[in-house]
C-alpha atoms as a printed R data frame, in Angstrom:
    type eleno elety resid chain resno       x      y       z
1   ATOM     1    CA   MET     A     1 -63.811 13.198 -26.455
2   ATOM     2    CA   ALA     A     2 -62.802 11.570 -29.572
3   ATOM     3    CA   ALA     A     3 -60.747 13.257 -32.665
4   ATOM     4    CA   PRO     A     4 -62.401 13.932 -35.766
5   ATOM     5    CA   PRO     A     5 -61.949 11.179 -38.600
6   ATOM     6    CA   PHE     A     6 -58.878 11.886 -40.167
7   ATOM     7    CA   GLU     A     7 -59.281 13.090 -44.318
8   ATOM     8    CA   SER     A     8 -56.086 12.922 -46.187
9   ATOM     9    CA   SER     A     9 -57.382 13.686 -49.746
10  ATOM    10    CA   PRO     A    10 -56.603 17.516 -49.050
11  ATOM    11    CA   ARG     A    11 -52.891 16.367 -47.918
12  ATOM    12    CA   ILE     A    12 -52.663 14.317 -51.086
13  ATOM    13    CA   ALA     A    13 -53.961 16.907 -53.469
14  ATOM    14    CA   ASP     A    14 -51.150 19.091 -52.332
15  ATOM    15    CA   GLU     A    15 -48.497 16.681 -52.371
16  ATOM    16    CA   LEU     A    16 -48.918 15.240 -56.002
17  ATOM    17    CA   LYS     A    17 -50.345 18.459 -57.202
18  ATOM    18    CA   LEU     A    18 -53.807 16.945 -58.211
19  ATOM    19    CA   PRO     A    19 -57.076 18.047 -58.290
20  ATOM    20    CA   LEU     A    20 -59.033 17.757 -54.692
21  ATOM    21    CA   ALA     A    21 -62.202 16.521 -55.900
22  ATOM    22    CA   GLY     A    22 -60.593 13.520 -58.135
23  ATOM    23    CA   VAL     A    23 -58.443 13.062 -55.258
24  ATOM    24    CA   ARG     A    24 -61.475 12.797 -52.862
25  ATOM    25    CA   ALA     A    25 -63.147 10.776 -55.516
26  ATOM    26    CA   ALA     A    26 -60.393  8.358 -56.089
27  ATOM    27    CA   VAL     A    27 -60.225  7.820 -52.171
28  ATOM    28    CA   ARG     A    28 -63.327  7.034 -52.149
29  ATOM    29    CA   LEU     A    29 -63.601  4.616 -54.165
30  ATOM    30    CA   LEU     A    30 -60.415  2.725 -53.756
31  ATOM    31    CA   THR     A    31 -61.339  2.305 -50.458
32  ATOM    32    CA   ASP     A    32 -64.373  1.066 -50.869
33  ATOM    33    CA   GLY     A    33 -62.719 -2.031 -52.266
34  ATOM    34    CA   ALA     A    34 -62.545 -0.958 -56.308
35  ATOM    35    CA   SER     A    35 -58.623 -1.708 -57.810
36  ATOM    36    CA   VAL     A    36 -56.587  1.236 -59.667
37  ATOM    37    CA   PRO     A    37 -57.531 -0.632 -63.057
38  ATOM    38    CA   PHE     A    38 -60.951 -0.135 -62.503
39  ATOM    39    CA   VAL     A    39 -60.895  3.243 -61.477
40  ATOM    40    CA   ALA     A    40 -58.622  3.976 -64.244
41  ATOM    41    CA   ARG     A    41 -60.843  2.435 -66.965
42  ATOM    42    CA   TYR     A    42 -64.473  2.601 -66.219
43  ATOM    43    CA   ARG     A    43 -64.551  5.812 -63.575
44  ATOM    44    CA   LYS     A    44 -62.664  8.361 -65.405
45  ATOM    45    CA   GLU     A    45 -65.914 10.632 -65.324
46  ATOM    46    CA   GLN     A    46 -65.294 10.973 -61.295
47  ATOM    47    CA   THR     A    47 -61.796 11.021 -60.533
48  ATOM    48    CA   GLY     A    48 -61.619 13.648 -63.280
49  ATOM    49    CA   GLY     A    49 -59.521 10.766 -66.104
50  ATOM    50    CA   LEU     A    50 -56.575 10.227 -63.618
51  ATOM    51    CA   ASP     A    51 -54.278  7.647 -64.804
52  ATOM    52    CA   GLU     A    52 -53.423  4.148 -63.180
53  ATOM    53    CA   VAL     A    53 -49.948  5.587 -62.302
54  ATOM    54    CA   GLN     A    54 -51.199  8.472 -60.530
55  ATOM    55    CA   LEU     A    55 -54.119  6.335 -59.044
56  ATOM    56    CA   ARG     A    56 -51.602  3.885 -57.690
57  ATOM    57    CA   SER     A    57 -49.551  6.860 -56.091
58  ATOM    58    CA   ILE     A    58 -52.725  8.265 -54.511
59  ATOM    59    CA   GLU     A    59 -53.422  4.923 -53.348
60  ATOM    60    CA   GLU     A    60 -50.062  4.623 -51.767
61  ATOM    61    CA   LYS     A    61 -50.267  7.856 -50.007
62  ATOM    62    CA   ASN     A    62 -53.523  7.123 -48.546
63  ATOM    63    CA   ALA     A    63 -52.531  3.918 -46.784
64  ATOM    64    CA   TYR     A    64 -49.002  6.033 -45.709
65  ATOM    65    CA   CYS     A    65 -51.115  8.693 -43.991
66  ATOM    66    CA   ILE     A    66 -53.905  6.190 -42.266
67  ATOM    67    CA   GLU     A    67 -50.948  3.876 -41.130
68  ATOM    68    CA   LEU     A    68 -49.205  7.570 -39.608
69  ATOM    69    CA   ASP     A    69 -52.758  9.057 -38.479
70  ATOM    70    CA   GLY     A    70 -53.131  6.027 -36.661
71  ATOM    71    CA   ARG     A    71 -49.659  6.050 -34.676
72  ATOM    72    CA   ARG     A    72 -50.531  9.509 -33.448
73  ATOM    73    CA   ARG     A    73 -54.079  8.272 -32.036
74  ATOM    74    CA   ARG     A    74 -51.890  5.637 -30.287
75  ATOM    75    CA   ARG     A    75 -49.420  7.965 -29.323
76  ATOM    76    CA   THR     A    76 -51.617 10.726 -27.739
77  ATOM    77    CA   VAL     A    77 -53.902  7.939 -25.861
78  ATOM    78    CA   PHE     A    78 -52.714  8.704 -22.213
79  ATOM    79    CA   SER     A    79 -54.821  8.512 -18.629
80  ATOM    80    CA   PRO     A    80 -55.584 11.761 -17.021
81  ATOM    81    CA   SER     A    81 -52.822 10.559 -14.042
82  ATOM    82    CA   ILE     A    82 -50.077 10.203 -16.764
83  ATOM    83    CA   ALA     A    83 -50.644 13.599 -18.456
84  ATOM    84    CA   ALA     A    84 -50.519 15.371 -15.029
85  ATOM    85    CA   LYS     A    85 -46.574 13.444 -14.054
86  ATOM    86    CA   PRO     A    86 -44.678 15.264 -16.846
87  ATOM    87    CA   ARG     A    87 -46.381 18.856 -15.306
88  ATOM    88    CA   ALA     A    88 -45.643 18.259 -11.975
89  ATOM    89    CA   CYS     A    89 -42.111 17.337 -12.598
90  ATOM    90    CA   SER     A    90 -41.273 20.289 -14.214
91  ATOM    91    CA   ALA     A    91 -42.903 22.548 -11.910
92  ATOM    92    CA   SER     A    92 -41.067 20.374  -8.616
93  ATOM    93    CA   ARG     A    93 -37.841 20.753 -10.790
94  ATOM    94    CA   SER     A    94 -38.305 24.470 -11.214
95  ATOM    95    CA   ARG     A    95 -38.470 25.265  -7.537
96  ATOM    96    CA   SER     A    96 -35.681 23.039  -6.614
97  ATOM    97    CA   THR     A    97 -32.910 24.658  -9.385
98  ATOM    98    CA   LYS     A    98 -34.393 28.283  -8.239
99  ATOM    99    CA   THR     A    99 -33.223 27.443  -4.318
100 ATOM   100    CA   ALA     A   100 -30.138 25.045  -4.977
101 ATOM   101    CA   ARG     A   101 -26.896 27.484  -5.109
102 ATOM   102    CA   PRO     A   102 -24.686 27.248  -8.161
103 ATOM   103    CA   VAL     A   103 -21.629 24.856  -8.183
104 ATOM   104    CA   ALA     A   104 -18.154 26.660  -7.471
105 ATOM   105    CA   TRP     A   105 -15.740 25.412  -9.917
106 ATOM   106    CA   ARG     A   106 -12.357 25.445  -8.095
107 ATOM   107    CA   ARG     A   107  -8.848 25.648 -10.250
108 ATOM   108    CA   SER     A   108  -7.030 22.445  -9.678
109 ATOM   109    CA   SER     A   109  -3.398 23.233  -9.944
110 ATOM   110    CA   ARG     A   110  -1.010 21.126 -12.240
C-alpha cells in the first residue's frame, strides 16, 4: 500500500503565516518550472500578490519538506520479516526478565 503524496503547502503557509491559496499556487507554479521572478511579476493574481522574498522562502521550505518526506519514506520501508523481528526480540526479553532473579549486591569490606 503506497503512502499518499505529500503536500507541503499547509505546513509552509502555517510556518510563514501566508494565505494557503497563494502558497498552493506558488508551489504549483514553482514545481512546474516557473522561476521566482516570473511568478512574482506575471502571476500575482494567482499567488495573491506574494513578493519575491516570500516566494523564495516558499521555494526553500518546499525543497526542505520534499527532502524530509523522501528521507522519512526511505527510512520506513521494511519487509514484513524485518518488521516482525523487533517485536519478537522485545517479547523474548520480557519473558526472560520475568524469570531471571534480581542480582543481590554484597557489600565489600574496606
